[in-house]
DRENTORKOL-3810 file (N, C-alpha, C; in nm, 4 decimals):
REM DRENTORKOL-3810
@n.u->-9.6079; n.v->-17.1400; n.w->-0.4105; ca.u->-9.6237; ca.v->-17.1780; ca.w->-0.2353; c.u->-9.5566; c.v->-17.1826; c.w->-0.1552
@n.u->-9.5412; n.v->-17.1053; n.w->-0.0544; ca.u->-9.4539; ca.v->-17.0911; ca.w->-0.0004; c.u->-9.3725; c.v->-17.1779; c.w->0.0886
@n.u->-9.2428; n.v->-17.1827; n.w->0.1158; ca.u->-9.1980; ca.v->-17.3199; ca.w->0.1720; c.u->-9.2050; c.v->-17.2621; c.w->0.3131
@n.u->-9.2377; n.v->-17.4050; n.w->0.4208; ca.u->-9.2353; ca.v->-17.4228; ca.w->0.5430; c.u->-9.1693; c.v->-17.4865; c.w->0.6271
@n.u->-9.1790; n.v->-17.4456; n.w->0.7145; ca.u->-9.0788; ca.v->-17.5198; ca.w->0.8089; c.u->-9.1261; c.v->-17.5615; c.w->0.9306
@n.u->-9.1341; n.v->-17.6980; n.w->1.0084; ca.u->-9.1613; ca.v->-17.7653; ca.w->1.1069; c.u->-9.1188; c.v->-17.8158; c.w->1.2370
@n.u->-9.2041; n.v->-17.7368; n.w->1.3399; ca.u->-9.1392; ca.v->-17.7364; ca.w->1.4534; c.u->-9.1688; c.v->-17.8644; c.w->1.5506
@n.u->-9.0777; n.v->-17.9170; n.w->1.6168; ca.u->-9.1639; ca.v->-18.0375; ca.w->1.7091; c.u->-9.1171; c.v->-18.0064; c.w->1.8504
@n.u->-9.1844; n.v->-18.0996; n.w->1.9266; ca.u->-9.1752; ca.v->-18.0502; ca.w->2.0593; c.u->-9.1187; c.v->-18.1683; c.w->2.1469
@n.u->-9.0973; n.v->-18.1330; n.w->2.2889; ca.u->-9.1040; ca.v->-18.2490; ca.w->2.3956; c.u->-9.2111; c.v->-18.2831; c.w->2.4208
@n.u->-9.2827; n.v->-18.2052; n.w->2.4319; ca.u->-9.3671; ca.v->-18.2773; ca.w->2.5159; c.u->-9.5236; c.v->-18.1842; c.w->2.4021
@n.u->-9.6035; n.v->-18.2530; n.w->2.4080; ca.u->-9.8114; ca.v->-18.1754; ca.w->2.3827; c.u->-9.7764; c.v->-18.0449; c.w->2.4548
@n.u->-9.7564; n.v->-18.0583; n.w->2.5808; ca.u->-9.7607; ca.v->-17.9367; ca.w->2.6469; c.u->-9.7244; c.v->-17.7895; c.w->2.5882
@n.u->-9.5825; n.v->-17.8461; n.w->2.5559; ca.u->-9.4927; ca.v->-17.7577; ca.w->2.5028; c.u->-9.5237; c.v->-17.6941; c.w->2.3388
@n.u->-9.6091; n.v->-17.8033; n.w->2.2985; ca.u->-9.6175; ca.v->-17.7544; ca.w->2.1735; c.u->-9.8144; c.v->-17.6981; c.w->2.1597
@n.u->-9.8700; n.v->-17.6881; n.w->2.2913; ca.u->-10.0331; ca.v->-17.6754; ca.w->2.2878; c.u->-9.9684; c.v->-17.5188; c.w->2.2940
@n.u->-9.8368; n.v->-17.4910; n.w->2.3962; ca.u->-9.8264; ca.v->-17.3492; ca.w->2.4660; c.u->-9.7912; c.v->-17.2715; c.w->2.3285
@n.u->-9.6920; n.v->-17.3505; n.w->2.2469; ca.u->-9.5878; ca.v->-17.2736; ca.w->2.1880; c.u->-9.7418; c.v->-17.2319; c.w->2.0352
@n.u->-9.7942; n.v->-17.3292; n.w->2.0543; ca.u->-9.9593; ca.v->-17.2649; ca.w->1.9560; c.u->-10.0327; c.v->-17.1760; c.w->2.0196
@n.u->-10.0079; n.v->-17.1467; n.w->2.1184; ca.u->-10.1154; ca.v->-17.0055; ca.w->2.1515; c.u->-10.0306; c.v->-16.9016; c.w->2.1078
@n.u->-9.9376; n.v->-16.8963; n.w->2.2215; ca.u->-9.8660; ca.v->-16.8275; ca.w->2.1778; c.u->-9.8104; c.v->-16.7128; c.w->2.0525
@n.u->-9.7792; n.v->-16.8009; n.w->1.9585; ca.u->-9.7948; ca.v->-16.8074; ca.w->1.8044; c.u->-9.8923; c.v->-16.7229; c.w->1.7472
@n.u->-10.0172; n.v->-16.7643; n.w->1.7324; ca.u->-10.1383; ca.v->-16.7404; ca.w->1.7399; c.u->-10.1836; c.v->-16.6128; c.w->1.8193
@n.u->-10.1957; n.v->-16.6094; n.w->1.9065; ca.u->-10.1532; ca.v->-16.4839; ca.w->2.0528; c.u->-10.1198; c.v->-16.3063; c.w->1.9214
@n.u->-9.9878; n.v->-16.3828; n.w->1.8190; ca.u->-9.9145; ca.v->-16.2770; ca.w->1.7646; c.u->-9.9878; c.v->-16.2382; c.w->1.6283
@n.u->-10.1388; n.v->-16.3016; n.w->1.5458; ca.u->-10.1659; ca.v->-16.3272; ca.w->1.4848; c.u->-10.0787; c.v->-16.3772; c.w->1.3467
@n.u->-9.9426; n.v->-16.4743; n.w->1.4166; ca.u->-9.9133; ca.v->-16.5516; ca.w->1.3296; c.u->-10.0491; c.v->-16.6881; c.w->1.2800
@n.u->-10.0167; n.v->-16.6810; n.w->1.1951; ca.u->-10.0873; ca.v->-16.8360; ca.w->1.1176; c.u->-9.9571; c.v->-16.9413; c.w->1.1476
@n.u->-10.0141; n.v->-17.0468; n.w->1.1958; ca.u->-9.9636; ca.v->-17.1606; ca.w->1.2846; c.u->-10.0663; c.v->-17.2692; c.w->1.2357
@n.u->-9.9878; n.v->-17.4448; n.w->1.1978; ca.u->-10.0985; ca.v->-17.4721; ca.w->1.0960; c.u->-10.0625; c.v->-17.6405; c.w->1.2330
@n.u->-10.1601; n.v->-17.6429; n.w->1.3036; ca.u->-10.0795; ca.v->-17.8085; ca.w->1.4594; c.u->-10.0903; c.v->-17.9312; c.w->1.3103
@n.u->-9.9347; n.v->-18.0810; n.w->1.2871; ca.u->-9.9975; ca.v->-18.1191; ca.w->1.1717; c.u->-9.9489; c.v->-18.2459; c.w->1.3098
@n.u->-9.9896; n.v->-18.3921; n.w->1.2276; ca.u->-9.9530; ca.v->-18.5164; ca.w->1.3000; c.u->-9.7808; c.v->-18.5111; c.w->1.2424
@n.u->-9.6661; n.v->-18.5193; n.w->1.3419; ca.u->-9.5268; ca.v->-18.5734; ca.w->1.3199; c.u->-9.5004; c.v->-18.6432; c.w->1.1780
@n.u->-9.4323; n.v->-18.6728; n.w->1.0904; ca.u->-9.4464; ca.v->-18.7634; ca.w->1.0502; c.u->-9.3569; c.v->-18.8998; c.w->1.0806
@n.u->-9.3473; n.v->-18.9789; n.w->1.0594; ca.u->-9.2917; ca.v->-19.1317; ca.w->1.1202; c.u->-9.1510; c.v->-19.0832; c.w->1.0988
@n.u->-9.0650; n.v->-19.0182; n.w->1.0315; ca.u->-8.8873; ca.v->-18.9955; ca.w->1.0376; c.u->-8.8956; c.v->-18.8609; c.w->1.1165
@n.u->-8.9912; n.v->-18.8545; n.w->1.1605; ca.u->-8.8797; ca.v->-18.7159; ca.w->1.2871; c.u->-8.9325; c.v->-18.7483; c.w->1.4436
@n.u->-8.8884; n.v->-18.8333; n.w->1.5358; ca.u->-8.8400; ca.v->-18.8533; ca.w->1.6422; c.u->-8.8747; c.v->-18.7487; c.w->1.7391
@n.u->-8.9575; n.v->-18.7456; n.w->1.8506; ca.u->-8.9817; ca.v->-18.6416; ca.w->1.9332; c.u->-9.0893; c.v->-18.6822; c.w->2.0117
@n.u->-9.1127; n.v->-18.6769; n.w->2.1351; ca.u->-9.1747; ca.v->-18.7468; ca.w->2.2195; c.u->-9.3236; c.v->-18.6440; c.w->2.2402
@n.u->-9.3198; n.v->-18.5701; n.w->2.1592; ca.u->-9.5014; ca.v->-18.5119; ca.w->2.1172; c.u->-9.4989; c.v->-18.5650; c.w->2.0100
@n.u->-9.5971; n.v->-18.5937; n.w->1.9242; ca.u->-9.6440; ca.v->-18.6477; ca.w->1.7978; c.u->-9.6799; c.v->-18.4866; c.w->1.7269
@n.u->-9.7125; n.v->-18.4056; n.w->1.7715; ca.u->-9.7621; ca.v->-18.2666; ca.w->1.7150; c.u->-9.7292; c.v->-18.1882; c.w->1.6670
@n.u->-9.6447; n.v->-18.1657; n.w->1.5456; ca.u->-9.5602; ca.v->-18.0425; ca.w->1.4983; c.u->-9.6467; c.v->-17.9367; c.w->1.4788
@n.u->-9.5459; n.v->-17.8329; n.w->1.4451; ca.u->-9.6302; ca.v->-17.6730; ca.w->1.4078; c.u->-9.5344; c.v->-17.6650; c.w->1.2871
@n.u->-9.6174; n.v->-17.6500; n.w->1.1738; ca.u->-9.6092; ca.v->-17.5735; ca.w->1.0422; c.u->-9.6517; c.v->-17.4817; c.w->1.0285
@n.u->-9.4851; n.v->-17.3704; n.w->0.9918; ca.u->-9.4808; ca.v->-17.2293; ca.w->1.0747; c.u->-9.4524; c.v->-17.2290; c.w->0.8537
@n.u->-9.5030; n.v->-17.0918; n.w->0.8123; ca.u->-9.4595; ca.v->-17.0527; ca.w->0.6443; c.u->-9.2564; c.v->-17.0049; c.w->0.6924
@n.u->-9.2108; n.v->-17.0665; n.w->0.6017; ca.u->-9.0551; ca.v->-16.9975; ca.w->0.6480; c.u->-9.0486; c.v->-16.8481; c.w->0.6441
@n.u->-9.1472; n.v->-16.7297; n.w->0.6347; ca.u->-9.1307; ca.v->-16.5817; ca.w->0.6144; c.u->-9.1362; c.v->-16.5215; c.w->0.7629
@n.u->-9.1716; n.v->-16.6603; n.w->0.8408; ca.u->-9.1827; ca.v->-16.6151; ca.w->0.9373; c.u->-9.1930; c.v->-16.7010; c.w->1.0653
@n.u->-9.0917; n.v->-16.7441; n.w->1.0666; ca.u->-8.9008; ca.v->-16.8550; ca.w->1.1258; c.u->-8.9230; c.v->-16.7916; c.w->1.2609
@n.u->-8.8051; n.v->-16.6299; n.w->1.1861; ca.u->-8.7447; ca.v->-16.6263; ca.w->1.2662; c.u->-8.8384; c.v->-16.5170; c.w->1.3783
@n.u->-8.8992; n.v->-16.4141; n.w->1.3610; ca.u->-9.0906; ca.v->-16.4104; ca.w->1.4619; c.u->-9.0602; c.v->-16.5286; c.w->1.5685
@n.u->-9.1542; n.v->-16.6405; n.w->1.5068; ca.u->-9.1649; ca.v->-16.7543; ca.w->1.5685; c.u->-9.1060; c.v->-16.8069; c.w->1.6888
@n.u->-8.9251; n.v->-16.8135; n.w->1.5857; ca.u->-8.8360; ca.v->-16.8516; ca.w->1.7063; c.u->-8.8062; c.v->-16.7579; c.w->1.8176
@n.u->-8.8182; n.v->-16.6415; n.w->1.8167; ca.u->-8.7817; ca.v->-16.5534; ca.w->1.8561; c.u->-8.8842; c.v->-16.5109; c.w->2.0627
@n.u->-9.0593; n.v->-16.5472; n.w->1.9660; ca.u->-9.1211; ca.v->-16.6085; ca.w->2.0671; c.u->-9.1479; c.v->-16.7340; c.w->2.1533
@n.u->-9.0821; n.v->-16.8149; n.w->2.1623; ca.u->-9.0577; ca.v->-16.9091; ca.w->2.1790; c.u->-8.9192; c.v->-16.9213; c.w->2.2688
@n.u->-8.8454; n.v->-16.8783; n.w->2.2586; ca.u->-8.6977; ca.v->-16.9033; ca.w->2.3058; c.u->-8.7020; c.v->-16.7769; c.w->2.3980
@n.u->-8.8618; n.v->-16.6403; n.w->2.4235; ca.u->-8.8367; ca.v->-16.5495; ca.w->2.5177; c.u->-8.9339; c.v->-16.6462; c.w->2.5962
@n.u->-8.9843; n.v->-16.7475; n.w->2.5899; ca.u->-9.0520; ca.v->-16.7743; ca.w->2.6566; c.u->-9.0620; c.v->-16.9178; c.w->2.6980
@n.u->-8.8772; n.v->-16.9424; n.w->2.6623; ca.u->-8.8264; ca.v->-17.0827; ca.w->2.7097; c.u->-8.9124; c.v->-17.1789; c.w->2.6444
@n.u->-8.9354; n.v->-17.2405; n.w->2.5790; ca.u->-9.0295; ca.v->-17.3356; ca.w->2.4815; c.u->-8.9029; c.v->-17.4299; c.w->2.4026
@n.u->-8.8852; n.v->-17.5493; n.w->2.3839; ca.u->-8.7538; ca.v->-17.6060; ca.w->2.3369; c.u->-8.8262; c.v->-17.6761; c.w->2.2543
@n.u->-8.7577; n.v->-17.6913; n.w->2.1348; ca.u->-8.8272; ca.v->-17.7238; ca.w->1.9808; c.u->-8.6948; c.v->-17.7307; c.w->1.8628
@n.u->-8.7350; n.v->-17.8570; n.w->1.8297; ca.u->-8.6549; ca.v->-17.8553; ca.w->1.6937; c.u->-8.6598; c.v->-17.8201; c.w->1.5742
@n.u->-8.6282; n.v->-17.7561; n.w->1.4675; ca.u->-8.7104; ca.v->-17.7206; ca.w->1.3072; c.u->-8.6530; c.v->-17.8400; c.w->1.2709
@n.u->-8.7500; n.v->-17.8662; n.w->1.1539; ca.u->-8.7323; ca.v->-17.9546; ca.w->1.0683; c.u->-8.7776; c.v->-17.8860; c.w->0.9290
@n.u->-8.7006; n.v->-17.9482; n.w->0.8133; ca.u->-8.7451; ca.v->-17.9289; ca.w->0.6456; c.u->-8.8202; c.v->-18.0449; c.w->0.6273
@n.u->-8.9451; n.v->-17.9468; n.w->0.5882; ca.u->-9.0414; ca.v->-18.0543; ca.w->0.4796; c.u->-9.0663; c.v->-17.9478; c.w->0.3516
@n.u->-9.1277; n.v->-18.0633; n.w->0.2755; ca.u->-9.1474; ca.v->-18.1129; ca.w->0.1763; c.u->-9.3482; c.v->-17.9819; c.w->0.1547
END
């Protein structure tokens, strides 16, 4: 199974907007509740496979969406 990263956002709006942008490019994304050890204003994170991370980050940066990347198991 491929490794994944978890993206956390400052707001639910940013998380949902990021999900829409990623999905519109045909990239699979899994919205999940943030683990308790990750603090963010939004309780929803996006799980991304590591092989797509660079592409996803470019999309989010071009859309001016702030995020924090977390390792997950």
